[in-house]
N, C-alpha and C positions, 0 to 999 in steps of 0.2 A: 842385903835385900835387893830384889829385882827392881830395876828402875821403873819410874812411873810410865803409864801407857803413852803419855804424850811424846815420849822420846821415840816411839815407833815411827812417828811421822817425819823424823829428820832424814835428810839425805834422799838419794834417788831410789827408785824401786829396783832393788837388786835382782829379784827373782820373778817379777810380775809376769813376764811372758818369755818363753824360751825362743831364741832365734832359730828360724827354720831355713835361713837362706843357704846354709851350707850342707843341708842334709834333707832327705825326703821322708815324709811320713804319710803317704797317700795324699799328696798335695793336691791332687785333682779331687777336691772335696765334693761330695754329692750335694745337689740342691737341697735347700733347707727342708723341703717337704719330704725328702727321701732319707734323711739321716737315721741311722740306727746305732744302737749301743747295746749289744746283747752278749756279753762275755758269759761263757758257760764252762763249768768244770770239764776237764778232759786231759789231754796230754800235758805232762810236766815240761816246763822250760828250764834249761840250765844256763846259769850266768856265772861268769867270773867278774867280780867287782874289785877294783884296785883303787886304793887311796894312797897318795904320796904327799908327804909334807917335807918341804925344804926350808930350813931356817936360814934366812939371808942376813939377818942382823943378830949376832950373838951378844946378849947383854947379861952376863952372869950365867948361873945355872938355868937351863931351859928344860921344861917338861911338856910333854905332848900326850894327849889322850884321844884315841880314835874309836868311834863306835864300831862294833863288830856285829854282824847278824847273829842274833841270839834266840830267834823264834823257831820253834819246831811244832808244826800243827798239821792239820789235814790239807792246808793250802801252801805251806812253806816248809822246806827242809833246809836247815843251815848246816853246811858241810864243813870241809876242812879249811884251815886258814894257814897261809904261809906268809912270813914277814922277814924283812931285812932292815938293818939300821947300822949306823956307825956309832951309836950310843948303846946304852943298856935298855933293851926292850923285852917286854914279857906280857903275856896275856893275863888279864886280871878279871875276876868275876865278883859280882855283887850277890851275896847269898840270899838277901831278902827279896829283891825284885827280879833276880834271875837273869841279869844281863851281863854281857861281856864287853871288854874294851881292850885295846892294845895300849899299854903305857910305855913311854920311852923317856929317858932322861939323859941329859948331856951336860958335861962339865963346862965351865967357862972357857976352857982351852980347846973345845971341840972345833974341828975344822969342817966347815960346811955341813952342819948336822942335817941328817935326813932320816926319815922312817917311812917304810912302805909296807902295806899289807894287801894281800889278795885273798879274797874269800870266795869259795864256790858255793852257790845256793841253787835250790830248785823252787820254782813257783808255779802256781796254776791259778786259773780264774776261779772266782767264787760265786756261788748262788745260794739263796737261803735253803736250809734243810726243811723238809716237810714237817708240819706240826706233829709232835709225838714221836719223832724218829730218833731223838737224841736222849741218851740217859742223863740223869741229873748229875751236875758237878758237885763236888764236896762243898758243904755250906761254908766252911772256913775260908776256902779259896774265893768263893763268891763275895763273902763279906769284905775281903781285902779290897775288892774293886767297887765298894760303896763308900770307902773312907774319904774324908776330906784331906786335901793337901794344901800346901802354901798358896797356890794359885787357883785351886779348885775348892773353895769352901762349899759346904752343903747346907748352910743355914741362911737366915736373913733373906736378902733380896734374891738370892739364887733359888731357895726353896719356894719363896712366894711366886716367883716368875714361873717355875715349873708347875706349881699347883694351878695357876691360871691357864697354862698351856694345855694341861691334861683334863681340864674341866669337861665332864661329859664322857670321858673315856673310861672303860671298865676293865678290860683285860690288859695284861702286860703289853701285848703287841699293839693294842690300840693306844696305850699311853706312849710307847716308843714312837709310833707313827705321828702322834700329835706333837711330840717334842721335835721330831725331824721336820715336820711341816712348819712348825713355829720358827725354827731356825732358818729355813729356806725363805719364809715370808718376811722375816725381820732383820736378819744379818745380811751383810753384803761384802763382796770382795773389795778391799781397798788397796790399790796398787802402790800407794805411797808408803805403806808399812814396810819396815825393813825385815829382810829375811822371811821367815815364816810367821813372824809375830811372837808374842810372849805368852798368850793364854791367860791373861789376868782378867778372869771373867767377872769378878766382883766389880772392878773398875769399869769394865764395859757396860754392865747393867746400871751402875749408879750414874754414869755420865750419859747413858743413852746412846753412846757411840758404839754400835755393833758392827762397824766396819773393821775388817782385818784380813788376815790370811789363814792358812789351814790350822796353825797352832792356836789361833784365837777362836775360829768358828767351830772347829771340831771339839776343842776344849769346852766351849759353851754347851755343846750337845752332851758331852760326857758329864759335865758338872750338873746340868739340869736332871739328867737321868739318875745320877747318884743321889741327888737331894731328895728324891721320892722313892729311894730304896731299890732302884733298878741297877744291877751291876753293869758298869760300863768302863771302858778304858781307851785312852789314846794309844795309837800304834805309830811309832815314829820310824820313818824310813826314807826311801829314795826312789824316784822314778828312774827306770833303767832303759827303756826302749820306747819307740813310737807306739801309739795306740793302733791297734788293728782296725779301728773303726774311723780313722781319719780325723780324730779330735786333736788338734795341735796343742791345746791347753791341758790335755790329759796324757801328754807324751814326754819322754826324756830323750835327749841326744846322747847316745852312748859314748861318743867321742869326747864329750866334756859334760860332766854332771855336777859341776860346781854349784849351780843354782837349782838343782833338781830335787832338793830335800822336800819331802812331803809327808805330812801327818794324816793318817786316817783314823777311824774309830771303830770300836766294836761294842756291842751291847748284848747282854745275856737275856734270853727269853726261855723260860721253862719249856722243855719239850723240843726246842729247836737249837739250843746251845748258843754259841757265840755267833751273832749275825754281823756281817760287814756293813759299815755305814760310812758315808762321806758327804755330808751336806756342804762341806767347804768346797768340794769340787763342783757341786751344782752351782754354787755362787760364782766360782771361777769361770765356768762356761757362760753363765749369764752375763758376766762383766766383760770377758776378754775374747771369747771364741769368735765373735764377729765385730766389725768396727762399731756397731751400735750396741749400747748397753741394753741387754734384754731384761725386761722387768717381770716377765711372767714365766713360771716354770712350765707352763703348758705350751710355750712357743715350740715349734717343731724342731729347732736345734737343741733345745734344753730338755724337752719332755722325756726322750729316751734315757738321758743321763739321770734326771730327777727320779725316774721310776726305778732304774736298775741299781743306783747307788744306795737304795734302801734295801739292804740284804745281800748285795753283790758288789764285786769290783773286778777289775782287769788285772791279770797277773804279770803286768809289765813293770812291777814295783817290788822292792825288797823291804822287809821290815827289819829295823835294827833291834827295837825293844819297846817295852810299854812303861818305861820308868819315869817317875816324877821325883822331885826333891832330891836330886842326885848330888851326893858329896863325892867328888873325885879324890882318889887316894893320892896323898902327898901334895894336894893342891893347897895353895895359900889364899885362893880366891873364894868367893861366895858359892853357895850351892847353886846348881842349875835347876831351873824349872823343868827342863827335859834335856835329853842327851841325844841330839840328832846331827850335830855338826862336829867336825874336828875342833879340839880345844888345845890351846898352848899358853904357857906362862913363862915369863922371864923376870928379871929384876924390875922391869917397868910395870909388871902386872900381867893381866890376861890380855892376849891378843884378840882382835876383833874377828870372831868366827864368821860374821856376815860379810867380810871383805876378803874373799879368797885370793884376790890379786895383790893385796898388801901382806896378809898372812898367807904365805905361798903354799897353797895346797891344790891338788888336782885329783878329781875322781873320774874314773872311766869304767866302762862295762864292756864285756864281750860275751855274746851269746854263743854257746857251744852246741 
């Protein structure tokens, strides 16, 4: 079972804010009143993303699983993968949820085990499609994205909360907007949460502690949508590069992406298809973009992000997958709520994926 939510508050905030001291991302930020955030679809960007794991302490047989970009859509194309290892490594696929991983295993006698994979992907900015411009998706596919999962129940307090949030809304888009606004108004970025959080939305609602990170806040959005029959999904990935709009909290440092994991969300609206969503990044900008914790989404620093992340996002990010309740092949550990970080196990059990300096892994990106 996934550990209780209170364990998220242990330890330092590993990923709360990316250091910008050694790299630039339009550091001459515009005055608050002049901030903009208007990513628009256009030219594709091509990146090579490399993940390397080095096992420094061998304790029996060791196994490693690395997420691989597995999303092919109008906004991302996942291309070729090349990998190297001094163990037995091979690409594996999950037929039900459609995601890929690189799996590597090492004998107890392995000398300095390592595994490295480089993936080439293309991304572009997203904006909402015009109403009526997208053909309907198959009903069976959409039903899959209304299901309950271990951490995303769709009954009880989850459904009750959603029904209150959408009171007075009539169309699908109005209901989605009401849930998005409810999340922005009620959830907040909590820097003390480890990693990206756990996404245990039932516990969040029962305790009233709606503070968390992207895997908590966007999971709450997805769960509330699913509970009232609106298809929605988390999209787990990684920030790759600085934001073109000067937002440091919406940026990645391509030289070191160990703390750049980020979950986004999508929701399906008839006639418009899958729409990009990211209320968690609204909360992040409110809490961390300035020294002051901004409390209103209408603040001039927040408002452009709040408006745009309902339906759009910037293409400086790669999606790994949309998987929940992940059982890793050959794993002796528990299922994962989601698969966004490198995972490894040895005789001592599962290594801490939220501690990349102890569990030695490095992620970098190069734009081509």
